[in-house]
C-alpha positions as CSV (number, residue, x, y, z in Angstrom):
1,M,189.5,160.5,95.7
2,K,190.0,161.5,92.2
3,L,187.2,163.0,90.6
4,S,186.5,163.0,86.4
5,I,184.6,165.5,85.2
6,L,182.6,164.7,81.9
7,I,181.8,167.4,79.3
8,P,179.8,166.3,76.4
9,C,178.8,169.1,74.0
10,F,177.3,169.9,70.9
11,N,177.1,173.3,69.0
12,E,177.7,175.1,72.1
13,E,180.4,177.8,70.5
14,N,178.6,180.6,73.0
15,T,179.3,178.7,76.2
16,I,181.9,176.1,76.1
17,L,185.0,178.4,76.8
18,D,182.9,179.9,79.8
19,I,182.1,176.7,81.3
20,L,186.4,175.8,80.8
21,N,187.1,178.9,82.2
22,K,184.8,178.8,85.3
23,L,186.3,175.1,85.8
24,S,189.8,176.1,86.1
25,P,189.8,177.7,89.9
26,I,187.7,174.4,90.7
27,K,190.5,172.4,89.3
28,N,193.2,174.7,91.2
29,S,191.1,174.0,94.6
30,I,190.6,170.3,94.0
31,K,194.1,168.8,93.4
32,N,192.9,165.2,92.3
33,L,190.7,166.0,89.2
34,E,190.6,165.7,85.6
35,I,188.3,167.3,82.9
36,I,187.3,165.5,79.6
37,V,185.4,167.1,77.1
38,I,183.6,165.1,74.5
39,D,182.6,167.0,71.3
40,D,179.3,165.1,69.7
41,G,180.4,166.3,66.2
42,S,179.5,170.1,66.2
43,N,179.2,171.9,63.3
44,D,179.7,175.5,65.0
45,K,182.9,176.7,66.3
46,T,182.9,174.5,69.1
47,N,185.6,172.2,68.1
48,N,187.7,175.0,67.3
49,I,187.6,176.9,70.4
50,L,188.5,173.5,72.1
51,E,191.2,173.1,70.0
52,E,192.6,176.3,70.8
53,N,192.1,175.9,74.5
54,K,193.8,172.6,75.2
55,N,195.5,174.2,78.3
56,L,191.6,174.2,79.8
57,Y,191.0,170.3,80.0
58,D,192.9,167.3,80.0
59,F,191.6,165.1,77.4
60,L,189.1,165.9,74.1
61,I,187.2,163.3,72.4
62,T,185.8,164.4,69.2
63,N,182.9,162.5,67.5
64,S,183.1,162.2,63.8
65,T,179.1,162.7,63.8
66,N,176.3,163.5,65.9
67,R,175.8,160.5,68.0
68,G,174.0,161.8,71.1
69,K,174.8,162.7,74.7
70,G,174.3,159.2,75.9
71,Y,177.0,158.1,73.3
72,S,179.2,160.7,74.1
73,V,179.1,160.3,77.8
74,K,179.8,156.5,77.2
75,K,183.2,157.5,75.2
76,G,184.1,159.6,78.3
77,L,183.6,157.0,80.9
78,E,185.6,154.7,78.7
79,I,188.8,156.9,79.3
80,S,188.1,158.4,82.6
81,T,190.6,157.4,85.8
82,G,188.7,159.0,88.2
83,E,187.1,156.9,91.1
84,F,184.2,159.4,91.1
85,I,182.3,160.4,87.9
86,F,180.7,163.8,88.0
87,F,178.6,165.1,84.8
88,Q,178.9,169.0,83.7
89,D,176.7,170.3,80.8
90,A,178.5,172.9,78.4
91,D,176.0,175.4,78.7
92,L,175.3,177.9,81.5
93,E,172.7,176.3,83.5
94,Y,174.7,174.9,86.2
95,D,177.0,176.8,88.7
96,P,180.7,174.8,88.7
97,N,181.3,176.5,92.1
98,D,178.6,173.9,93.5
99,I,181.2,171.1,92.8
100,I,183.0,172.2,96.0
101,K,179.7,170.6,97.7
102,F,180.1,167.7,95.9
103,S,184.0,167.5,96.4
104,N,183.3,167.9,100.2
105,L,180.5,165.1,100.5
106,I,182.8,162.8,98.8
107,E,185.7,163.6,101.5
108,K,183.4,163.2,104.3
109,F,181.2,160.4,103.6
110,E,182.5,158.4,100.4
111,P,179.1,158.3,98.8
112,D,177.9,156.2,96.0
113,L,175.9,158.8,94.6
114,I,175.1,162.5,94.9
115,I,172.2,164.2,93.2
116,G,172.2,168.1,93.1
117,S,168.7,169.6,93.7
118,R,167.5,172.4,91.7
119,F,164.3,172.6,93.6
120,N,166.0,172.1,97.1
121,Y,168.2,175.2,95.6
122,S,171.0,177.0,97.0
123,D,170.9,180.5,96.2
124,Y,168.7,180.8,93.2
125,T,167.0,178.5,90.6
126,R,165.2,179.9,87.2
127,S,161.4,179.9,87.1
128,H,160.8,176.3,85.2
129,N,157.8,175.4,82.5
130,I,154.9,174.3,84.6
131,F,154.8,171.2,82.6
132,N,158.2,170.4,82.9
133,K,158.3,170.5,86.6
134,F,155.3,168.1,86.7
135,G,157.1,165.8,84.5
136,N,160.2,166.1,86.9
137,Y,157.9,165.4,89.7
138,F,156.4,162.4,88.1
139,I,159.6,160.6,87.3
140,T,161.4,161.6,90.5
141,T,158.6,160.1,92.4
142,L,158.3,156.9,90.4
143,F,161.9,156.3,90.8
144,N,161.7,156.9,94.6
145,I,158.9,154.2,95.0
146,L,160.5,152.0,92.8
147,Y,164.1,152.3,94.1
148,N,163.6,153.1,97.7
149,T,165.0,156.7,98.0
150,T,164.1,160.2,98.8
151,F,165.7,162.4,95.9
152,T,163.9,165.7,95.1
153,D,165.4,165.9,91.3
154,I,166.6,162.9,89.7
155,Y,167.0,164.7,86.3
156,S,169.2,167.1,87.5
157,C,172.4,167.0,85.1
158,Y,174.6,167.5,88.1
159,A,175.3,164.2,89.5
160,C,178.3,162.4,90.9
161,F,178.7,158.9,91.2
162,K,181.4,155.8,92.1
163,K,182.5,154.6,89.2
164,K,183.0,151.2,90.2
165,N,179.1,150.7,90.6
166,L,178.2,150.9,87.1
167,D,179.4,148.5,84.2
168,I,180.4,151.0,81.8
169,P,180.3,148.4,78.6
170,G,176.7,147.2,79.9
171,L,175.2,150.8,78.8
172,K,172.5,150.3,76.4
173,T,171.2,153.8,75.7
174,E,172.8,156.5,74.0
175,G,170.6,159.5,74.1
176,F,169.0,161.5,77.2
177,E,167.5,158.7,79.1
178,Q,171.0,157.4,79.5
179,H,171.0,159.7,82.6
180,A,168.1,157.4,84.1
181,E,169.8,154.1,83.4
182,I,173.0,155.3,84.7
183,L,171.2,156.3,88.0
184,C,169.3,153.2,87.9
185,K,172.3,150.9,87.7
186,V,174.1,153.1,90.6
187,V,171.4,153.0,92.9
188,K,171.0,149.0,92.5
189,N,175.0,148.8,93.4
190,G,175.4,151.3,95.8
191,K,174.1,152.2,99.4
192,K,174.8,155.5,100.4
193,F,173.1,158.3,98.7
194,Y,173.0,162.1,98.9
195,E,171.3,165.2,97.8
196,V,172.9,168.8,97.9
197,P,171.3,172.2,97.0
198,I,172.4,174.0,93.7
199,N,171.8,177.2,91.7
200,Y,170.3,176.7,88.0
201,N,169.9,179.2,85.7
202,G,168.2,176.8,83.2
203,R,167.9,178.1,79.4
204,S,164.7,178.1,77.2
205,K,164.3,176.4,73.9
206,D,165.0,179.3,72.0
207,E,168.4,179.7,74.1
208,G,169.4,176.6,72.8
209,K,167.9,173.8,75.4
210,K,168.2,170.5,73.6
211,I,166.1,168.0,76.0
212,K,162.0,167.7,74.6
213,F,159.1,166.7,76.6
214,Y,159.1,163.7,74.7
215,H,162.2,162.5,75.9
216,I,160.5,161.6,79.2
217,F,159.2,158.6,77.6
218,G,162.5,157.0,77.5
219,V,163.4,158.1,80.8
220,I,160.2,156.2,82.4
221,F,161.2,153.2,80.3
222,Q,164.5,153.0,81.8
223,I,163.1,153.5,85.5
224,V,160.7,150.8,85.4
225,I,162.8,148.5,83.3
226,R,166.0,148.7,84.8
227,R,164.5,147.7,88.2
228,F,163.8,144.3,87.2
229,V,166.7,143.3,84.9
């Protein structure tokens, strides 16, 4: 089964090369894998770094302006050729070595969706802002009730799904809430869902974290509306 790794990035000059270097041994161990980077109109040195290191990825999409994470993900989805899609943020919050866990599950069970849990963590997880944890618990509980699942961390950005279960042209959102839209549609179209423990070194706002508390409202809307449409 071919795995496509999508890396949307915006102004990640400090971390993008580290992420790509960490992915290199993963690509050597997982034979059927492609890496797609989507630069969402960065105005720092991110694009220069990408152009100078073309050997570290398979495809690069460069947005002329900053369009949002969801827009970038959709562009990556459109050119991906893998049966499975994996999301990799361009920062250093998630450990690429955990991708092996997803690959092993794909080979063993051929699941429709795998989510990496930062709460049932593997070796470590960085302490969260308590309000962020409450918000995550709320949206995860809401999702589990509406979609009859038992996940612990639906807004972990480490997720992998079977591409055929998603109508890519039908995606409506272009912001952070798109993650919820994708999960809702994949779960409605799939049957086999898994969760694996991962490591997490979440960064703070001062360190460059881009998602804000108010984004939760768009996420809640997607979780509710996608259950009935």
